Every structure is written in C-alpha cells, then in structure tokens.
C-alpha positions in Angstrom: 0.0 0.0 0.0 1.3 3.4 -0.9 1.2 6.3 1.5 2.4 9.8 2.3 3.7 10.2 5.8 3.5 13.7 7.2 5.9 14.5 10.1 5.2 17.3 12.6 7.9 19.6 11.2 6.1 19.6 7.9 8.2 17.0 6.1 6.2 14.7 3.8 7.7 11.4 2.6 6.5 8.8 0.1 6.3 5.4 1.7 5.3 1.8 1.1 3.5 0.0 3.9 5.3 -3.4 4.1 3.4 -4.9 7.0 0.4 -3.8 9.0 -0.9 -5.0 12.4 -3.4 -3.4 14.6 -0.8 -1.3 16.6 2.3 -1.5 14.4 3.2 -0.6 10.8 6.5 -1.6 9.0 7.3 1.1 6.5 9.9 1.7 3.8 10.1 5.4 3.0 12.0 7.5 0.5 15.2 9.0 1.9 15.5 6.4 4.7 18.2 3.8 4.4 16.2 1.1 6.2 12.6 0.1 6.8 11.3 1.3 10.1 8.4 0.7 12.4 5.6 3.0 13.5 3.5 2.2 16.6 0.1 3.3 17.6 -0.4 4.9 21.0 -4.1 5.8 21.6 -5.3 7.6 18.6 -1.9 8.6 17.3 0.9 6.8 15.3 4.4 7.4 16.6 7.9 7.0 15.4 10.6 5.4 17.5 11.6 8.9 18.7 8.0 9.6 19.8 7.0 12.0 17.0 3.4 11.8 15.9 2.8 11.3 12.2 -0.2 11.5 9.9 -1.0 9.4 6.8 -2.5 10.0 3.5 -3.0 6.6 1.7 -2.7 6.5 -2.0 -4.5 4.3 -4.4 -2.6 2.4 -7.2 -5.6 2.9 -9.6 -7.9 5.6 -10.6 -11.1 5.6 -8.5 -14.4 7.5 -8.7 -15.2 10.0 -6.0 -17.5 7.5 -4.3 -14.9 4.7 -4.4 -12.2 6.9 -3.0 -14.5 8.0 -0.2 -15.3 4.3 0.6 -11.6 3.4 0.4 -10.8 6.1 3.0 -13.5 4.9 5.3 -12.2 1.3 5.1 -8.6 2.5 5.7 -9.7 4.7 8.6 -11.4 1.7 10.2 -8.4 -0.6 9.5 -5.9 1.8 10.9 -8.0 3.4 13.6 -6.3 6.4 14.9 -4.5 7.3 11.7 -5.3 10.6 10.2 -6.8 10.0 6.8 -6.5 13.2 4.8 
C-alpha cells in the first residue's frame, strides 16, 4: 500500500507499507536507508523517537469519488487512529 507520511515539522515522505498490524506498521520510506516501524499509542501513530505522524493513503488505480470515499472509510477503520487526509 502506498502512503504519504507527514511529520510534525512539515516534512512529507512517500512510503510503502510493508506490513500492518493493529498497533504497528512496518514502512519503507523515500530517503530512509532502512525500513522502520511505527506504533500506535491511543489515537496517534508514533515514530521510534516519539514524533506523531499523519498518513495519506494513495491508491494504485484511478477511483471514482464514491470509491475513493469508501476506500478512505475502510482504511480509517483498518488503521483506527491514523489521520486519513
């Protein structure tokens, strides 16, 4: 799954979600030498250093407005606590 990860300092990186569990995500991101893990704490996703991040999930195919809205609802339910922009 493709995503944009937004860091609190305003940096946005392209990423691929390699593995997803209820409270953990394994991510490979542009500009990072290795894959890393994000963990959920309450309603927020945190880096190893404790920075909260937000996600924007990207579709690999064109969708209608209705499909995109449904996809975001499914992703929001799947990754409860992630900010779906």
